[in-house]
N, C-alpha and C positions, 0 to 999 in steps of 0.2 A: 493243298487244294486251292487255297486263296491265291497263292502265287500264280498258279496255272490260269485261274479265272482272270487275273489282272493282265497277264500276257495276252490272253485271248481278246480281252476288251481293247487293248492297245492295237493289236493287229487289225481288229475290225474297224476301228476308227481311222487308222492309217489307210486301209483299203478304201473306206468311204471317201476320204479326202482325195485319194488318187482318182477314184471314179468321177468325182466332181470336176476334176481337171478336164475330163472329156467335154463338159459343157463349156469350159474356158476355151479350149481349142476349137470346138465346133462353132463358137461365136466370134472367131477371129475376123475382125474388120479393121484393118490398119487405118488409123486416122479419122474414123467416123464415129467413135464413141463419145459420149458426153463426159463431163466432169474429169477432164484429163489431169487436173491438178491433184487428183487422188494418188497419182503415181510419182509425185515429186519426192516424197519421203519426209521424215520428221525426226528431230533430235540430233544434236551435234555428234554424240558418241556413235550412233548408228551410221550417220553419214560419213564420218571419218573412217569407219571400217568398211567402206565401199558398199554399204547397205547389206552386208552379210551378217544379219543379226537375228534371224528367225529362231536360232537355237541358243542365244546368249542370255536372255533374261537379265538385262543390264540395269534398266532404270524405268521410271514411269512411262517413258516414251515407247516402251514395249507394247503398249496398247495399240499403237499404229501397226506394228510389225507382226505381232503374235499375241492375241489376248490371252491365250493359255499360259503364256510365260509369266504373267504378273503374279500368279499364285506362288511362284518360287522366289519372289523378291523377299529379302529378309526383313524389311521394315516398311512403314508408311512413307510415302514420298510425294512431293509436289515438284513439278518440273516446268520450266518456261524457257522457250527458245525463240530467237529472232533471226531471220534470214533475209538479206537483201537479194531478191531474185532478179530476173532479167528486166531491163528497160524500166528502171525505177519502180518496180513492184516489190512488195514486201510480204513475207510470210511470218505469221505469229502462231506459235503452237503452245498450248497449255495442256498439261496432263496431271492427274492426281490419282494415287493408288492408296487404298485403305484396307488394312488387314482386319478381318472380323473373325477372331479365333485363329487357331493354327492351320485350318484347312481352307477357309473362305476368304476371297479378296474381291473388292469392288473397285472399279475404276471409272474415271470420267476424263474426256478430252475435248478440246476445242481447237479446230484448225481453221485459220483464216488467211486467204490470199487476197490482198488488197491491190487493185490495179491503179489506184489513185483517181484524180479528177482532171477533167479537161473542159475547156469552154465549148458550149454548144454554138455551132455556126450553121448558117444557111446560105443559100445562093445569093440572097439579098443582104444578109448581115454576116459578112465574111470575117469581121473582127470579133464577132460574138454577140449573142442575144442577151447577155447578162446572166444566163443560166449556166450551171455546171452539170456535167454528166459524169457518172462513175460506174465502175463495175467491180464485182468481188465474187469470190467463191468461199464457201463455208461448209465445214462438216463438224457436227457435234455428236458425241457418242457416250453411251453408258455401257460398261463392261462388267462381266462377272466371271471369275475363274475359281476352280476348286482343285485342291490336291486330292486325287483319288487314291494315291499311295504316297509313300515318302519320296518316290522317284518320278511319278507321273502326274501331270496336271493338264486340265482341259478347260478351255474358256471360250466365251462368245461375246460379241459386241453388237449392239443395235445402234444405228446412227442415222441422223437426219442430215441430208445433203442439200445444199441450195446454191444455185448460181444466179447472179443478178447482173443485168446490163440496163442501166438507167431505170425505166419504168417496167421492164420485163424481168420475169424470174421463172425459174424451173426448180422443182423439188423432187426428192426421192427418199425412200426409206430402204436401208440396206443392212445386211448382217455380215459379220466376220466370224470365223471359227478358227481356233488354233489349238495346238497341243505342244507340250515340251516333255521329253523323256530323258532322264539321266540314267545312262546305261550302267551295267555292272562294271564296265571298264572305267576306272577312276579318271574323272575329268572329261569324259566323252558324253556329249549331249546330242539329241536328235530333235529337231523342231519342224513343224509343218503348219501352214495356215492357208486359208482361202479368204479373200477379201472382196467386198463390194457386191455381194449377191443380193440384188435388189430390183426395184421397179425402174422402168425407163423414165427419162427426164424429157419434158416438153415445155418450151417457153410459152408464157402467156402474160398479157399485160395490156395496158390502155393504149399504147402506141400501135398495137396491131389493128386497131379500128381506124379505117381511113374512108374518106368520102370519095366516091367514084362516079364516073359517068359511063354507063354500060355501052352507049353508042354515041361517041363524041361527034360523029358526022351527021347525026339526025337532029332535027329541030323539035322542040316541044317536049322532050323527055326530061325526067327528073335528074338534075345534076348533083343532088345532095344526098343520094343514097349512101348509107353507111355499110361498109363491108368489113369483115374481119379476115386479116391475112392468116393463112394456115401455116403452122409450124409442124415439123416432124418430131416424133418421139425417138430418142436415141438411147441405146442401152448403156449402162455403166461399164467401165473397164473392169473385168474380172482379173484378179491376181492370184496365182498359186505359187507358194514358196515352200521349198523343202531344203533343209540345211543341216550341216554338222558343225559343231564347235568342240574344240579340245583345249583344255586348260592344263598346264603343267607347272608345278612349282620349281623354281630355280633357286634352291637354297631357301633361307628364311627371309630374304629381303625382297624377292621379286617373283612374279609369275608371268607366264606368257600364254596368250590365247590365240589360237588359229581358228578361223571360221570360213565357211564357204556356203553359199546359197545358190540353188538353181531357181531361177525366176521365170515363170511362164505367164505373161500377160495376154489378155485377149485382144489388145489393140496394138500389139507389136510382136517381135520375134523373141524366141527363148534366149535367155542370157544367163551368164554365170558371174557371180560376184564373190570376191575374196577379201578377207580382212585379217589384220594382225594387231594385237594389243599387248604392250609390255608395261606391266604395272609394278611400281616400286613402293614398298612399305605400306601398301593399301592406301596410298595418298597421292602419288603421282602416276600418270599414265601417258604413254606415247602410242599413237595409233596411225595405221596406214592401211590403204586398201586399193582395190582396182575394180571398176564397175564395167558391166556389159561386155564381158569377154565372150567372144563368139558372135557378136552382133556387128556386122561389117559397117553398117551405117551409123553406128553410135557416135555421138559427139562428146560423150563422157569418158573418163579414164581414171587418172590418179586421184586419190583422196588422202588427205593427211589431217592430223589433229592431235589434241592432247587434252588432259584433264587434271584437275586438282581437287582433292577432298580434304576437309578439315572437320574433325569431330571434337565435341565437348560433351563427355558422358554419352547420353543417348541421342543428342541432337547433333546434326551435321549439315554441312553446306558443301555444294560441289559447283565448280566452274568448268565448263567444257567449251571447246572450240573445234571447228572443222573447216577444212578448205577443200573445195571440189574444183577440179580442172575441167573446163569445157573448151572445145576446139575453136568455135566461131563466135563465142560470146564471152563476156567478162567472167572471170573465175568467181565462184560463189563462196562466201564466208558465212558461217553460222555460229552464233554465240548462245550459250545456255547457262541457266542458273537452276540449281536443284536444292531442295531442303528435304532432309530425311530425318525421321524420328520414330 
């Protein structure tokens, strides 16, 4: 009876997530959503696998891809990664997962895209005013996941999102929901998630207040009226992912994992990602993947990477690397450090 109820619950949740994709597709507005940085991805292992990770439950960076997966991580973990993005911009990602008993898991993550600083110039001071302007994007989240059975976990994330351009900023609150199910077929897992279901973002700040002259051709009117420039509110990009992962042991020294994700974003076309990981002695891993299959205008493609783990009793450290190929930009490298205990 319990098993039947569990299967019914799983089917109900999967159907609910599929229905939620209707809102993703209904809001498809290519290129006009806010907070586009949310679609870049996080974690060198996931990126090396072509972002096909919704069903893998690999490390603490799973918070980004599928909050339901963190309940199936075997230990507590802290993870940090650094990526040199395009045109001298940098992405730092921090995530931490803590197990509270056998069924409950909490997580925290911090994602920052730093665009750097530039001199402020004007028409009369073209070499600079002495000031510097900067821009950045940030997402900070808290997650909770629970094992509902020994095979099925469900989780959610609440996150605060902020974009800043000098004195202007925009904020949003959003939620992610995900699940991971280990099927009765040994090594086969199914994962699903929906990300960034939240409020619209609208920029506000002191630079929007400007002095205007309502009628510059008339004499005697007030030339120092202060007006506030209007900005539009834009929706967050909604992401729906559903994927499969299959792990098979190759003798006693290695195992191989094949993964594929269908990715449905509200701000672009549907895509398919695939990835492969070959792990040796539970210490070394080689990874490869391919992104955005089926999307003709994609600038992405091949991904590669690897990882190293070292354990001393219950304490371990991991080093991970990924390489992403882009057609018209510099190829991107990501480095990661993990501590698990």
